[in-house]
N, C-alpha and C positions, 0 to 999 in steps of 0.2 A: 504493500501499501506507498498511494508519498500523501502528500501534503499539499494543498494548494496554499495562493498565501494569502487567504482568507481561514483557512483552517480545514475546510473541504475531507473532504477521504475520494482524492483517487483511485483510480484503477489503474495499477500497473501489468504491463505484460509481463507471462512471468516463461513465456518463452521468444524468441525470436525467430522469425523462420523464413531462410532467403535461397529465392527462387529464380535462377538465369531463365533468359526468357528469349529467345532469337526467334521471332514467328509462330510463337504458339497459342494458336486462336485454337489451333484445334484441341488440343491435350488440355489447356491452364485451368478452361473450370474445370472439371475432373480433379482435378489436382489441389485447386483453393479448395473446393469443396464437401475433398473428403477430409482437408488440414478441419474444417467449420467441423466436421463431426466428430475429426479430437479431437478437436478443443471443449468441445457439451461432453465428449463423456468425462471426458480427467476433469471435466468442471473451475475451467482458467481460463484466463485470457493470453490470447498468440498478437504479435504485428507481427506480419508479411510483408515480407520487403520484396515487390518482384523488383528485381535487375533486366530492364530493359537493352536488349543486345542490337540496332541495327535492322527495329524491325519496320518492316512495311505494310503489315497488316493489320487484323482490332487486336493486336494484344494488351494495348496499351488499354485505349479503350475495355476491354474486358475488366483487368486490372482495376479501376480506378474504379469499375463500377461493386466491382469486388468488396476495396472497403484500402486495396493496396495502396503500402511507401510504395513509388516510383521513383528507381532512381533508374541511369542514363550513363548506360556507358557501352564505346560503341568497340573498345579495341579486341578483334577476335583469339580474347584468352580468360582463359576460362577461369583462371587464378585471379587475374585481374578483376572478370564480373563480378566470381562471388566474395571478393575483396572488399568489393565496392558497395556490396547488399553490407555486407561486415561493419563495413565501416559507419552505418548510423542506426544498427540496430541500438536495441534501449534495455534489453532482458537481460537480465543474470546466466538467461543459459540459449542458446545460440542452436542454429541447426538449419540445415542448406540441403535440398532436395531438389530433382531437377523437372523439370516442369511436365513430364511426356511419364511420371509415374504417380502413381495414384498409394497415397501411405494407406497404414491398417486404422481401424475407430482407434483400436486401444496403447499405438505408440507411442502418447509424446506424456500416456501416465507409463510408461512402464517409463519411459527414458528420464521423468521427474521422479518416480522409485531407485530409479537407480542410479541417478548422480545423486538427490537424499539421503543412501546406504554409506557415500564417502568410497565403498569402492573397486567401484569403479570411473576415468578420467572423464573416460565417450566414448564413442565405436562408434559401430555402423549398424547393417541393418540387413539382413536374410533379404535377400531383394531373389525373385520371381520374373519368369516371365508369363506375358501376356499370354503363350501360346507355346508350347511347345514340338517340339518336332525334332526323329532324330544329329538333322543337320546342327540344331542349334544346340543339342546334349551334346555335342560332340565339338562345336567350338567353344560354349562353355569352358570344356572338358580345355580347353588349349591356352587357356587363362588363369585356369585355377591353380596347376603349380605354385604360380606368381602369389597369389593370396597366400597360399597354403606355408610356405616358404617362413614368410614377416608373420605368418600371426593374423594377417587384417582384416574385415570388410569393408565395405564400400554403399552405396545406394546411397542411403542419407546418413549426411553426420551429424553426429551431435553431442556437442561440451558444455560446458561452461565457458561466454563471452570473458570474462579472462584469462583465459586460459589458451582459448580460440585468439587471441591478441599477444599473451605471452610467447605462443611457440611462430609469431609472425602471422597467422595466414595463411594460404597458399598461396608455392611457391613459384612467382609472378615468371621465373624464369624459362619455370617449365613450358612445352607448348603440348605435351598429352600426360598422362599419371602422377595431378597435378595433384589425384585425391586417393591414392597410393602412394605418393609419396609423403602428404597429409595426415595420411591414417599411423606411416612412422612411425614423424615424429612427438606425432600426442600422441603414441603407445610408449617412446620413448619417455617422457613427460608424465607419462605417467610410471613405469618404471620407477624413475627418482624419490616418487612416491610411497611407492606400495600399493599401488595401484594397477587392475589391469585393465585395457583396452574391451568393450564390450561391444556382443554383437547381438542384435533382439532380434531374438529365433523366434518366439511367438505371437510376432505382431507384427506380418510380413513388409514389404512394398512390391508390390506389382509393377513393372515398369514396360514398358511399349518397346514391341520388334519391333520400330521401326529403320535400324540401320540392318539388319536382317532381312527387312521388307527392299531395301533398298540396294545392296548390297548382298543377297541370298544366302538361306542358311547357312549353308559349307564356306561362306566363306574366308571364316579367319581357319577354319579349319586348315581348309587349303590352302592357302598365306603363310607359314612357320615367319619365312623372312620378315614379311610383313607388319604381321607380333611383334615381332623381334624392335622391325624400328620403333612403333608405337612406345616400345616401353623400357628404350631410353631414357625418352624423353624429351628431347632436342631436336626433334627430329621432322623441321615444321610442313617439310612437305607431307608428309606421311596425315602428320594433323588437320593438314588443311583438305587430305583428299579426303579422310574420315569425321572430320567435323566439319570447317568452318566451313571450308568450300562447294561443301554436298547441296547442289543443286544454281549452284550460282553462274 
């Protein structure tokens, strides 16, 4: 709670949610509606921050109508986009999620309970595709060893806002795998304190399969060299090919 100048009690958001958005009018409404359901389930107040990135569709109007805080960042760099949203976050807990993903109704309640326990520094979320195929299973299997090796998860990141800022947020020098890099540094911070990196398992995130729709379900499995280029983190051409310049 927060007191204003005349002593009235003001509601203060407990979680700030940063959502990068590049022409997301197709997916954003479902994402925002799901977070509002999660807000109601947890009985808390959230602050939704939509970071508009080179949008030429109705994303901004949809986000504004939904009551989101709007931030503009036109650089083709997901780290800068997420950091721009985090820079204006006012809540003590910070969460970042992609616009084409739908969070579970219980996810915010689970995250707050985990952080309040003091046993975890933050973490990620079990992420499930909106559809399955043999190609998707094999392609996911092509990248899983990287996550297992480092003992982290991704999809939806959450931690205390002060800890996000303490580790410098997302690394803006990276063109890709900025999420894996962030998870590793957050895990390292927790290790210093005797805290674990947590993964929300019982309130999974469902994400779109638009990359598989664009490139094919077998693409990652059949192109291990491309996967290697992406996981280098500094290959701008690979990042543009898969994320920033698709369809442009």
